[in-house]
C-alpha positions as CSV (number, residue, x, y, z in Angstrom):
1,M,-83.2,199.2,54.4
2,F,-79.4,199.8,54.8
3,R,-79.6,202.9,52.5
4,N,-82.4,204.4,54.6
5,L,-80.5,203.7,57.8
6,L,-77.3,205.2,56.4
7,K,-79.3,208.3,55.2
8,A,-80.8,208.7,58.7
9,C,-77.4,208.4,60.4
10,L,-76.0,211.0,57.9
11,C,-78.8,213.4,58.7
12,V,-78.1,213.1,62.4
13,L,-74.4,213.5,61.9
14,L,-74.7,216.5,59.7
15,V,-77.0,218.2,62.3
16,L,-74.4,217.5,65.0
17,V,-71.6,218.8,62.9
18,V,-73.2,222.0,61.8
19,V,-74.5,222.8,65.3
20,T,-71.1,222.3,67.0
21,S,-68.6,223.2,64.3
22,H,-67.5,226.7,65.3
23,A,-68.7,229.9,67.1
24,K,-69.6,231.9,64.0
25,I,-72.1,229.3,63.0
26,A,-73.5,229.0,66.5
27,Q,-74.5,232.7,66.4
28,A,-76.7,231.9,63.3
29,Q,-78.4,228.9,64.8
30,P,-81.9,228.3,63.5
31,I,-84.4,226.2,65.4
32,P,-83.1,222.6,65.5
33,Q,-86.3,221.1,64.1
34,Q,-86.1,223.2,61.0
35,L,-82.4,222.5,60.4
36,A,-83.0,218.8,60.8
37,K,-85.8,218.9,58.3
38,A,-83.7,220.9,55.8
39,V,-80.9,218.3,56.1
40,E,-83.3,215.4,55.7
41,E,-85.1,216.9,52.7
42,I,-81.8,217.7,50.9
43,E,-80.5,214.1,51.5
44,N,-83.8,212.8,50.0
45,L,-83.4,215.2,47.1
46,D,-79.8,214.1,46.5
47,A,-80.8,210.4,46.7
48,M,-83.5,211.2,44.0
49,R,-80.9,212.8,41.8
50,S,-78.4,210.0,42.2
51,G,-81.1,207.3,41.6
52,L,-82.4,209.0,38.4
53,A,-78.8,209.5,37.1
54,F,-78.0,205.9,37.8
55,T,-80.6,204.9,35.1
56,L,-78.1,206.2,32.5
57,E,-75.4,203.7,33.5
58,G,-74.9,201.0,30.8
59,V,-77.1,202.8,28.3
60,T,-75.4,202.8,24.9
61,E,-77.5,205.4,23.2
62,P,-76.5,209.1,23.7
63,P,-78.7,211.2,26.0
64,T,-81.3,213.3,24.4
65,S,-83.4,216.3,25.5
66,Q,-86.0,213.7,26.6
67,T,-83.4,212.1,28.8
68,M,-82.8,215.5,30.5
69,K,-86.6,215.8,31.1
70,E,-86.7,212.4,32.7
71,V,-83.5,212.6,34.7
72,C,-82.7,216.2,35.5
73,K,-86.1,218.0,35.4
74,P,-87.7,216.0,38.3
75,V,-84.9,217.2,40.7
76,G,-85.5,220.8,39.8
77,M,-89.2,220.4,40.2
78,R,-88.8,218.8,43.6
79,A,-86.6,221.7,44.7
80,Q,-89.3,224.1,43.7
81,Q,-91.9,222.0,45.6
82,L,-89.7,222.1,48.7
83,S,-89.4,225.8,48.4
84,K,-93.2,226.3,48.1
85,E,-94.1,223.8,50.9
86,N,-91.7,225.2,53.5
87,G,-91.2,228.8,52.7
88,W,-87.5,228.1,51.8
89,Q,-85.5,228.9,48.7
90,V,-83.9,225.7,47.4
91,K,-81.4,225.9,44.6
92,Q,-78.6,224.0,42.9
93,I,-75.5,226.2,42.5
94,S,-72.2,225.5,40.7
95,N,-69.2,227.4,39.4
96,K,-69.4,225.2,36.3
97,Y,-73.0,225.6,35.5
98,R,-75.1,224.7,32.5
99,N,-78.1,226.7,33.3
100,P,-77.2,230.4,34.2
101,A,-79.8,230.2,37.0
102,H,-77.4,227.9,38.8
103,K,-74.4,230.2,39.0
104,P,-73.4,231.6,42.5
105,D,-75.9,234.2,43.5
106,N,-73.8,236.0,46.2
107,L,-70.4,236.1,47.8
108,H,-71.4,233.6,50.4
109,A,-72.3,231.1,47.7
110,K,-68.9,231.6,46.1
111,M,-67.2,231.1,49.4
112,A,-69.2,228.0,50.1
113,L,-68.1,226.4,46.8
114,A,-64.5,227.3,47.6
115,K,-64.9,225.7,51.1
116,F,-66.3,222.4,49.6
117,D,-63.5,222.4,46.9
118,K,-60.9,222.8,49.6
119,D,-62.2,220.1,51.9
120,P,-63.5,217.0,50.0
121,E,-64.7,215.4,53.2
122,L,-67.0,218.4,54.0
123,M,-70.6,217.3,53.2
124,G,-72.6,220.3,54.6
125,F,-72.7,223.4,56.7
126,W,-74.9,226.4,57.3
127,D,-74.3,230.1,57.6
128,K,-76.1,233.3,58.5
129,E,-77.0,235.3,55.4
130,T,-79.1,238.1,53.9
131,L,-80.5,237.1,50.5
132,N,-82.5,239.5,48.4
133,Q,-82.5,241.9,51.4
134,E,-84.1,239.2,53.6
135,A,-82.2,237.9,56.7
136,G,-82.1,234.2,57.3
137,T,-80.0,231.0,57.4
138,R,-78.6,229.1,54.5
139,Y,-77.7,225.4,54.5
140,Y,-75.2,224.2,51.9
141,R,-74.7,220.6,50.9
142,R,-72.1,219.3,48.4
143,I,-72.9,217.4,45.2
144,N,-70.2,215.1,43.9
145,V,-69.8,213.8,40.4
146,E,-70.8,210.1,39.9
147,A,-70.0,207.9,37.0
148,S,-73.5,208.3,35.6
149,C,-73.1,212.1,35.5
150,L,-70.4,211.8,32.9
151,A,-72.9,210.9,30.2
152,C,-73.7,214.6,30.0
153,H,-70.9,216.2,32.0
154,G,-67.8,214.4,30.7
155,R,-65.4,215.6,28.1
156,K,-66.4,218.8,26.3
157,S,-66.1,217.2,22.9
158,E,-68.3,214.3,23.9
159,R,-71.3,216.2,25.2
160,P,-74.6,215.2,23.6
161,A,-75.6,217.1,20.5
162,F,-78.7,218.7,22.1
163,I,-76.5,220.2,24.9
164,Q,-73.9,221.6,22.5
165,K,-76.7,223.2,20.5
166,G,-79.0,224.3,23.3
167,Y,-76.5,225.5,25.8
168,P,-73.9,227.7,24.0
169,E,-72.6,229.1,27.3
170,D,-72.3,225.6,29.0
171,L,-69.5,225.3,31.6
172,A,-70.6,222.0,33.1
173,Y,-68.2,219.6,31.4
174,D,-64.7,217.9,31.8
175,F,-65.7,216.5,35.2
176,K,-64.3,213.3,36.6
177,V,-65.8,210.9,39.1
178,G,-65.5,212.4,42.6
179,D,-65.2,216.0,41.5
180,L,-67.2,218.7,43.1
181,R,-70.2,219.1,40.8
182,G,-71.8,221.9,42.9
183,M,-74.0,222.2,45.9
184,Y,-77.6,222.5,47.1
185,A,-78.4,225.8,48.9
186,V,-81.4,226.0,51.2
187,F,-82.2,229.5,52.4
188,I,-84.6,229.6,55.4
189,P,-85.8,233.2,56.0
190,E,-85.7,234.5,59.5
191,A,-89.4,235.3,59.4
192,E,-90.2,231.7,58.6
193,Q,-88.0,230.6,61.5
194,Q,-89.9,233.0,63.9
195,A,-93.3,231.8,62.6
196,I,-92.4,228.2,63.3
197,Q,-91.0,229.0,66.7
198,A,-94.2,230.8,67.6
199,T,-96.3,227.8,66.5
200,L,-94.2,225.5,68.5
201,S,-94.3,227.7,71.6
202,S,-98.1,228.0,71.4
203,A,-98.5,224.3,71.2
204,L,-96.7,223.8,74.6
């Protein structure tokens, strides 16, 4: 109950912060309902990630490829599902990535990571962008390293054997609790925003 209440308050706070933060963001303002939905869905996704990772705490056996399927894969699958259901593009992005598909995909993403790295208190913000020649708005939300993450993302020499073997270009190690692990990035195409606005207008 308390966690759900805290999550709801955080969603509302993030919406207020990103809407009122500064003039440049205000020029890129998507419809409020869609922004609020994106914030809520990403908070749910992060809670899912955190909950699954928590199952690793106290486990003495080293993680295996099956562990990754049970802990990491569901988050990626849910991100794909959100993309399909809403017409968004939902990704996890990091400078220290394990999967090359998670590396920064444009200059905005690199700047967003730098912004989170500079300000540990910043949880999320959004920006006007063009991605793959499509105009839209992108919402960024930080991901912090938790103790449970260190089972696979701690010291380089202590990474599970299947990771060392299966990810020769792995950069996602040597993290400490509280470090910036990366971020979620939700791209909402302008066409999708216009379609939803038209639907809302016709319903009035």
